[in-house]
N, C-alpha and C positions, 0 to 999 in steps of 0.2 A: 241782752235782755230777752227772755223767752216768755211766751204767752201760751197757756194751754187752752184749747178750745174744744168743746165737746168731750171733755176729759173722761176717761175711763181708767180702770186699773192698769190696762196695758195700752198705751197710746202708740200705735204702730207707725204713724206718719210724722215726719219732721219737715217743716217748711222753712227754708232759708231764704231770706229776702231782705228788703229794705223798706222803710216807711215811704221813701220818695219814689219807689218804682210802682207805676200803675199796674204792671202785670203781676206783681206780687199781690197787690190789692185784689185784682180780678180772680186770681187763683184762690186766695183766701175766701172771697165771697162764694166761689163755686163750692169749695169744701164745706163751708158753713151751710150753704143751701142744701147740699146732699146729706148733711148731718154726719160727715166724716170726721172722726176725732183726729186732732193733730196738735203738735206743739210748734209754735212759730218762733224763729230766732231772727233777730235783726242784726245782720252782720256788720252794719255800720256803727252800732252802739255797743256791741258785745264782742270783745277781742277773742274770747275763747270760742264763741260761735263762728267767728271769721276763720279761725284756724281749722276747726272741724269742717267747715264749708270748703275751704281750699284743699284739704286732704281728700274729702269725698269727691270733689269735682276735678281732682288732679290738676289744680292750677287754673281751671276755667273759672272766670269771674262773672259768669252770667247768672242772674237771678230772675225769677224765682227758681229754686231747686227743691224738688220734692223727693224725699228719701223714705224708704221703708226698709227697716231691718238692715241698715247700712248699705243698701243698694239704691242707686238712682232710678227713680221711676220717670222723672220728667225734668227737663231743663227748659226754662222759659214757659210761656203760656201762649197757646195758639200760634206757635212759631215766632214769638217775639219775646224779648227780655231786656233787661237793663244790665249794664256792665258796672261792677263794683270797682272803683278806682283804688289805688294804693292808699292805705290809711296810715 
């Protein structure tokens, strides 16, 4: 499932995370506070998003993952993250 926040015609950032990860929530809140447009994908509830996430992260299962134009900008938040287990 994906959620567009601060949507514009070209949403450059993608946030891959989970609802249960507090660091995903913290990064989401920071992006919202800054007014940065992004699309959020929950890799626990969206199988297609999980596959994209695993491809982008080369198998690393740490969320949140912030991506711009297919390139990883950030893994985790403030040096911390949650590990997505096998689904």
